[in-house]
N, C-alpha and C positions, 0 to 999 in steps of 0.2 A: 274391396268386395264388402258386399251387404250381405248379412246372414240373417234370414227370417227365423225367429225363434219363437216357438209356442206349440199349443195343443192344436188337435183337428178343430175346424171352425172357428178359430179365434180372430181370422182376419189376416194371416199370413200372406196367402195369395193377392188379397186385395192390396196391401201395402207392397207386396213385391211387384204390382203391376204399377202402382204409382211411382215407385223408384224407377223402374223401367221408363215410363213415360217421362218423367222429371230429368232424369240424368242420361237418357239414352243407352241404358244399362242392358247387358245381355241377361234376359231373366231366364232361369233354368229352374222350373218347377217339376219335382221329381214326380208328383202324382200325374201330371198330364202324359209322361212318358210311360208308366206303368199301365194307365188306362189305355193308351193306344196299343201297346204291346200285348197287354194279357186281358183285356176287357174287364169283365166283372171279377176275375181272380186278382190277389192282391199278394202273389208269393213272396215271403219275406226274403228269400235268398235272392230273388231276382232284384227286389227292390233294393238291397245292399249293392249289387253289381251296377246297377243303374246309377243309384247315388253316386258310386266310385267313378263311374265313367262321366257324369257331370262334374264332379269335382276336378277331373282331370281336363276336361274342356275350359271350365272356370278358370283354372290356373293359366293354362295357355292364353285364353284371351286376356288375364291380367297382364302377363308378359308383354302382349301386343298392346297394351296401353288401354284396354277396354274395361270399364266398370261391368262388373258382374253381380247380379242378385242371386244367392243359392236359397231356393224355397224348399227347405225339406222339414223344418220343425226343431231338429238339433237339440234333442231332449237332455243329453248329457253334457256335463262340462267337458268330458273328454272329448267329444265330437267337436264343441267350439274350440277347445285349445288347440287341437290338431289341424282345425283348418285356420284358426288365428296364425299359427306357426307357418303353415304352408303359403300363406298370403305373404307374410313378413319376409319368407324366403325367397319369394320372387320380386320384392319389393314394393308390395302394395299396402295399402292401410286396409283396415277391418272396421266396420261397423255393425254392431249387433242391433237388430230391429225387433225387440221383444213385445210379443201382443198376447194380452191375457183378457179373458173375460169371467164373470161368474158363471158357474155351472149351468143355471137353467138358461142363460142367454146363449151360451155356446150349444146347448140341445137345440133350442129355438133355431139358430142359424142352420145347423146341421140338417134337421128335418126340413126345414125351407129349401135349402140347397138340394137337399135329396129329392124333394116333390118337384122343383122348378129345372133341375138338371141333372137328372138320374145317371145319364152317360158320364159326368165329369166326377163323380164321387162314389164312395161306397157307404152302404149302410153302417152305421156304427153302433152298437147297443149301448145302454147305460151302464153294463157291467165293464164293457171294453172301456169306456171313457173314465169310470172310476179307477181302473187298473192303470190305464196310461196316466192320467193325473198322479196318480201315487208314484209312479216312476220317473215323472219329469223333475229335473233339478233346474229351479228356479235360477237365472243368470244373477251374479253379483252385481252390485253397483259399479264396482271395478272392471268388470267384464263389460258392463254396458256403455261406460265412458271411457274404456281403453285403458284405464291408469294402472289396472291390475297386471302383474306380470303375468306371462304364460307360464303354468306348472310344467314341472319336468314330465316326460312320458311316464306312463304307468310302468310298474314293475313287470320285467320280461321285454320290454322294448326298449333298444338302445336310443331310438328318435321317435319323434312324433310321426315322420314319414313311415317308419315301420308299422307304428300302430295304425296309421290311417289306412295302410294297404291291407293290414288283416281286417281292420271294421269294414273296409268297401273293398272287397276282392274284385281283381280285375276280370273275371270270369265267373260262370256258374260251376259248381262242383264237378259235374259231370263233364263240362267243356275244356277243364284244366289239362294241361300236358302233364304227363307223369314227371 
């Protein structure tokens, strides 16, 4: 399982496409699904559900012996730890693919992408980019090279699988069964 890690406009999808081509991997890019289903809207609740569904597809593909690229950003260590554990649980190896750029180059790329392919992305303000950059947790060297053990799940969760299902719910709130 390859996990693309980084902020918007840094080259995650380009990296994911390269891995897809080189490895014959199944590429699961969340933004493509959100755009196809919601157009210009980017609803947070729906995004989490779509990511969760793609994680489930990825885990099944890994069980079938297919390499997978999850192209989500994965800004938190908890997200990365949960996916690292899920991959281990199905007998797969994990490689984090961290991409980063200076903020001015990120802005330039986002503006160019929005101008050239507006149907594939959303406009992102400088304030949003700054907020997201402040929330992003840079992966450690041990996460990147796979030598760092996976953290225990956060308090309140017995397993990473429990946390993963909380972070990426199986359905939208109004679609859940009582």
